[in-house]
C-alpha positions in Angstrom: 15.8 -34.0 51.1 12.9 -31.5 51.2 12.2 -32.2 47.5 12.0 -35.9 48.2 9.6 -35.4 51.0 7.4 -33.2 48.8 7.3 -35.8 46.0 6.5 -38.5 48.5 3.6 -36.5 50.1 2.2 -35.7 46.6 2.3 -39.3 45.6 0.4 -40.3 48.8 -2.3 -37.8 48.0 -2.9 -39.1 44.4 -5.6 -41.7 44.0 -4.5 -45.2 43.6 -5.4 -47.3 40.5 -4.8 -51.1 40.8 -4.6 -53.4 37.8 -5.6 -56.7 39.4 -4.1 -59.7 37.5 -4.2 -57.7 34.2 -1.9 -55.2 32.3 1.4 -56.4 33.7 3.4 -53.9 31.8 2.0 -50.5 32.9 4.7 -48.2 31.5 2.4 -46.6 29.1 -0.4 -46.2 31.6 1.9 -44.7 34.2 3.1 -42.1 31.6 -0.5 -41.2 30.8 -1.6 -41.0 34.5 1.6 -39.2 35.7 0.6 -36.5 38.1 -3.0 -37.6 38.1 -3.0 -41.0 39.8 -0.7 -43.8 41.1 -0.7 -47.1 39.2 0.1 -50.4 40.8 0.0 -53.9 39.2 -1.1 -56.6 41.6 -0.8 -60.3 40.6 -2.8 -63.0 42.3 0.3 -64.1 44.1 0.8 -60.7 45.7 -2.7 -60.2 47.2 -1.5 -60.3 50.8 0.9 -57.4 50.3 -1.3 -55.3 48.0 -3.3 -52.2 48.8 -6.5 -53.2 47.0 -8.7 -51.7 49.7 -7.0 -48.3 49.3 -7.5 -48.1 45.6 -10.0 -45.6 44.0 -10.3 -47.8 40.9 -9.6 -51.4 40.2 -9.0 -52.8 36.7 -9.6 -56.5 36.0 -10.6 -58.9 33.3 -13.5 -60.6 35.0 -14.9 -60.9 38.5 -15.7 -64.5 38.1 -12.1 -65.4 37.3 -10.8 -64.0 40.6 -10.5 -66.2 43.7 -12.9 -65.5 46.5 -10.1 -64.0 48.6 -9.6 -61.3 46.0 -13.3 -60.6 45.5 -13.7 -59.9 49.2 -11.0 -57.3 49.1 -13.0 -55.1 46.8 -15.1 -52.3 48.3 -18.5 -50.8 47.3 -17.2 -47.3 46.8 -14.5 -48.4 44.4 -14.8 -48.0 40.6 -14.5 -51.5 39.1 -13.6 -51.7 35.4 -14.0 -55.1 33.7 -11.9 -55.2 30.6 -13.4 -57.4 28.0 -15.5 -59.7 30.2 -16.4 -63.0 28.5 -19.8 -63.0 30.2 -21.1 -59.7 31.4 -24.3 -61.1 32.9 -22.4 -63.4 35.3 -20.0 -60.6 36.4 -22.9 -58.2 36.9 -24.7 -60.7 39.1 -21.6 -61.4 41.1 -21.0 -57.7 41.6 -24.6 -57.3 42.9 -24.0 -60.2 45.4 -20.7 -58.5 46.6 -22.4 -55.1 46.9 -20.2 -53.6 44.2 -22.5 -50.9 42.7 -19.9 -49.1 40.6 -19.1 -51.9 38.1 -18.4 -50.8 34.5 -17.9 -53.1 31.5 -15.3 -51.9 28.9 -15.5 -53.3 25.4 -11.9 -54.0 24.5 -12.8 -56.1 21.4 -13.9 -52.9 19.4 -16.5 -54.9 17.6 -18.1 -51.9 15.9 -14.7 -50.6 14.8 -13.6 -53.9 13.4 -16.9 -54.3 11.4 -16.5 -50.7 10.0 -12.9 -51.5 8.9 -13.8 -54.8 7.3 -16.7 -53.2 5.4 -14.5 -50.3 4.2 -11.9 -52.7 2.9 -14.5 -54.8 1.1 -16.0 -51.7 -0.6 -12.5 -50.5 -1.5 -11.7 -53.9 -3.0 -14.9 -54.0 -5.1 -14.6 -50.5 -6.3 -10.8 -50.5 -6.8 -10.4 -47.2 -5.1 -6.7 -47.9 -4.1 -5.8 -48.7 -7.7 -7.6 -45.7 -9.1 -5.9 -43.4 -6.6 -2.4 -44.8 -7.3 -3.0 -44.7 -11.1 -4.4 -41.2 -11.0 -1.3 -39.9 -9.2 1.0 -41.5 -11.7 -0.9 -40.5 -14.9 -0.2 -36.8 -14.7 -3.9 -35.9 -14.7 -4.8 -37.9 -17.8 -8.2 -39.4 -17.0 -8.4 -41.5 -20.1 -6.0 -44.0 -18.7 -8.2 -44.6 -15.7 -11.1 -46.0 -17.8 -9.7 -49.6 -18.1 -9.4 -49.8 -14.3 -13.0 -48.8 -13.9 -14.3 -51.8 -15.9 -13.5 -54.1 -13.0 -15.6 -52.3 -10.5 -18.4 -54.2 -8.9 -21.4 -53.2 -6.8 -21.9 -55.0 -3.5 -25.6 -55.2 -4.0 -26.5 -58.9 -4.6 -23.1 -60.3 -3.6 -22.9 -63.0 -1.0 -20.9 -62.5 2.2 -19.8 -65.7 4.1 -19.0 -65.2 7.8 -17.0 -68.0 9.5 -17.3 -67.9 13.2 -19.5 -66.1 15.8 -18.4 -62.9 17.5 -19.6 -59.4 18.2 -17.7 -58.1 15.2 -19.3 -60.8 13.0 -22.8 -59.9 13.9 -22.0 -56.2 13.4 -20.6 -56.9 10.0 -23.7 -58.9 9.1 -25.9 -55.9 9.9 -23.8 -53.6 7.8 -23.8 -56.0 4.9 -27.5 -56.5 4.9 -27.9 -52.7 4.8 -25.9 -52.7 1.6 -28.4 -55.2 0.1 -25.9 -58.1 0.3 -26.9 -61.7 1.2 -25.2 -63.0 4.4 -24.4 -66.6 5.2 -22.7 -67.7 8.4 -21.1 -70.9 9.7 -20.4 -71.4 13.4 -17.1 -73.3 13.8 -18.0 -74.7 17.2 -21.3 -76.0 16.0 -19.6 -77.5 13.0 -17.3 -79.4 15.3 -20.2 -81.0 17.1 -20.3 -78.6 20.0 -23.3 -76.7 21.3 -22.8 -73.0 21.0 -24.0 -71.2 24.1 -23.0 -67.7 22.9 -25.5 -64.9 23.5 -24.6 -63.4 20.2 -27.2 -63.7 17.6 -27.0 -63.0 13.8 -29.8 -61.1 12.1 -32.8 -63.0 11.1 -32.1 -62.3 7.4 -28.7 -64.1 7.7 -28.8 -67.8 6.8 -26.9 -70.4 8.7 -25.0 -73.0 6.7 -24.7 -76.6 7.8 -21.2 -77.1 6.4 -18.2 -75.0 5.8 -17.8 -76.2 2.2 -21.3 -75.0 1.3 -20.5 -71.5 2.6 -17.2 -71.3 0.7 -18.8 -72.4 -2.5 -21.6 -69.9 -2.3 -19.7 -66.8 -1.0 -18.3 -64.0 -3.1 -16.6 -62.5 0.0 -15.4 -64.5 3.1 -14.8 -62.9 6.5 -13.0 -65.0 9.2 -14.2 -64.2 12.7 -12.7 -67.1 14.6 -9.4 -67.5 16.4 -6.6 -69.5 14.7 -6.6 -72.8 16.7 -6.2 -76.5 16.2 -9.9 -76.8 15.7 -10.2 -74.0 13.1 -7.1 -75.0 11.2 -9.4 -77.3 9.2 -10.5 -74.2 7.2 -7.2 -74.2 5.4 -7.0 -77.8 4.2 -7.0 -78.7 0.6 -10.6 -79.9 0.5 -11.8 -76.5 1.7 -9.6 -74.6 -0.7 -11.2 -76.6 -3.5 -14.6 -75.1 -2.8 -13.6 -71.4 -2.8 -15.1 -69.4 -5.6 -12.7 -68.0 -8.3 -11.9 -64.4 -7.4 -13.3 -64.7 -3.9 -11.9 -62.0 -1.5 -10.8 -63.1 2.0 -10.4 -61.1 5.1 -9.2 -62.1 8.6 -11.1 -59.9 10.9 -9.5 -61.4 14.0 -6.0 -60.5 12.9 -3.2 -61.1 10.3 -2.5 -64.7 11.6 -5.1 -66.0 9.2 -3.5 -64.4 6.2 -0.2 -65.9 7.1 -1.8 -69.3 7.6 -3.5 -69.2 4.2 -0.2 -68.5 2.6 1.4 -71.4 4.4 -1.4 -73.8 3.4 0.4 -75.2 0.4 3.5 -76.0 2.4 1.8 -78.8 4.3 1.8 -82.5 3.3 -1.1 -81.8 0.9 0.8 -79.3 -1.3 0.2 -81.2 -4.5 -3.6 -81.2 -3.8 -3.5 -77.5 -3.1 -1.7 -76.9 -6.3 -4.4 -78.8 -8.2 -7.0 -76.8 -6.3 -5.5 -73.5 -7.4 -5.6 -74.6 -11.0 -9.2 -75.9 -10.8 -10.4 -72.7 -9.1 -9.3 -70.6 -12.0 -7.2 -68.2 -10.0 -4.8 -67.7 -12.9 -7.4 -65.8 -14.8 -6.7 -62.1 -13.9 -10.1 -61.0 -15.3 -11.8 -62.9 -12.5 -9.6 -61.7 -9.6 -10.1 -58.8 -7.2 -7.2 -56.4 -6.5 -5.2 -56.6 -3.3 -4.6 -54.1 -0.5 -0.9 -54.2 -0.2 -0.9 -52.0 2.9 -3.4 -54.0 4.9 -2.9 -57.2 6.8 -6.7 -57.7 7.2 -7.7 -58.6 3.7 -6.4 -60.4 0.7 -7.7 -61.7 -2.6 -7.2 -65.1 -4.1 -4.6 -63.6 -6.4 -2.5 -62.6 -3.4 -3.1 -65.9 -1.8 -1.7 -67.7 -4.9 1.3 -65.4 -4.8 2.0 -66.2 -1.2 1.6 -70.0 -1.9 4.2 -69.9 -4.7 6.6 -67.8 -2.6 6.3 -70.2 0.3 6.8 -73.2 -2.0 10.0 -71.7 -3.5 11.3 -71.1 0.0 10.6 -74.7 1.1 12.4 -76.0 -2.0 15.4 -73.7 -1.3 15.6 -74.8 2.3 15.4 -78.5 1.2 18.3 -78.0 -1.2 20.4 -76.2 1.4 19.8 -79.0 3.9 20.9 -81.6 1.3 24.1 -79.6 0.5 24.8 -79.3 4.2 24.4 -83.0 4.7 
């Protein structure tokens, strides 16, 4: 009984950290803060019973997304952490109106890290470092067998990088690519759909905006996708767009592996015959014009890997069709 009272008194002395309408599963955070602070998740439906005023720190996504009743519960002496706010200027202005002087914005998108990773993968693809490493380990130290692999190496200087979408990681990648003496083209998906882009993100002045997606695909040696996979952006994978991609063009989905899966599923749509013609016209069957593929990365693929995934998906569709006919 005495031990329970001791534990209860210690927990009352620990500072309280409230996750306000964010981070519902706090198991990992509780383990990390064990003995340092208490952690409590507060949904919007539980504002009345919550202890927001007693919290030393409050974690939330955006002040502007909170109802007025929740905003008034916050105190000036509390540490307010905005996790990935969509508009920092609006949240900062709102915090000033509420008298919240300890507001801190946390970049959860990791734009710089994403740009570094994409740039490293692109350089590795061009210089075939993964193939050289694998071959050197299996060749028992005989360097003569490595020379054929070195012939396919390319310099990034003078290549054209096409960026689809507008994000913090996209602008960071554009700056890095320009430093490597590459040409940068970009296409804003929202502007291409007839919408006015109000994003505060700006590409470097040396980057050139393309009016159409097809023009960007036709001119790019490397394509980096920085837009979410939605019904609006699904147009990037139709047969007409595939037809404009350069032979040997390398693709990377900086926003996640969903794009790579979607590219592989492209030929399983109603336009599969058109996609098959597109693959032949693009010359993807010529191995001399193809970049290698990082098998251990879900962020980047070459047109060779894309063709392999298309064939694999097509075989699976045919097999499923036959099985359904047998079952009927």
